[in-house]
C-alpha positions in Angstrom: -10.1 -8.7 1.0 -9.3 -5.0 1.0 -6.3 -4.0 -1.1 -4.4 -0.8 -0.4 -1.9 0.6 -2.9 1.0 3.1 -2.6 1.9 4.6 -5.9 3.7 7.7 -7.2 1.7 10.9 -7.2 0.9 12.6 -10.6 3.2 15.6 -9.9 5.1 14.7 -6.8 5.2 12.6 -3.7 3.2 9.4 -3.1 -0.4 8.4 -2.9 -2.1 5.8 -0.7 -5.6 4.5 -1.7 -7.8 1.6 -1.3 -8.2 -0.2 -4.6 -11.4 0.9 -6.3 -11.7 4.2 -4.3 -11.4 7.6 -5.9 -10.0 9.3 -2.8 -6.3 9.0 -1.8 -4.0 10.3 0.9 -0.9 12.2 -0.2 2.5 11.8 1.3 5.8 13.7 0.5 8.0 10.6 1.3 7.6 7.1 0.0 8.6 5.5 3.3 5.9 7.5 5.2 3.2 6.3 2.7 4.4 2.7 3.2 4.5 2.9 7.0 1.0 4.4 7.1 -0.3 1.9 4.5 1.0 -1.0 6.6 -0.8 0.3 9.6 -4.1 0.8 7.7 -3.8 -2.7 6.1 -3.0 -4.3 9.5 -6.1 -2.6 11.1 -8.3 -3.8 8.3 -7.4 -7.5 8.2 -7.8 -9.5 6.0 -6.1 -7.1 3.6 -3.0 -6.5 1.4 -0.7 -3.6 0.7 1.0 -3.2 -2.7 3.7 -0.7 -3.6 3.6 0.2 -7.3 6.1 1.9 -9.6 5.2 4.8 -11.9 4.6 2.1 -14.6 2.1 0.2 -12.4 4.5 -2.7 -11.7 4.3 -4.2 -8.2 7.6 -3.4 -6.4 6.6 -5.0 -3.1 3.5 -6.5 -1.4 2.4 -7.6 2.0 -0.6 -9.7 3.0 -2.3 -9.3 6.3 -4.2 -12.4 7.3 -6.9 -12.7 10.0 -4.2 -13.5 12.6 -0.5 -13.4 12.9 2.2 -11.1 11.5 2.2 -9.7 8.0 3.7 -11.8 5.3 5.8 -10.2 2.6 4.7 -11.7 -0.7 7.5 -10.4 -2.8 10.0 -7.5 -3.0 12.1 -6.4 -5.9 
């Protein structure tokens, strides 16, 4: 299963990367990174999208199964 992660950028904005990849996409707004991440995860089923805080804690997560709508795993 592919796992995509949205996390705060080192200096500003937000990053979106596939877990284990060195490359990431930069976004100025968190909601833009999440929306794009959900689209990428949905297109690459089965997959998951995690939103992390600057401390690495999972703030929210969605799981995209082979079929059906995304399921929100947890949100804080």
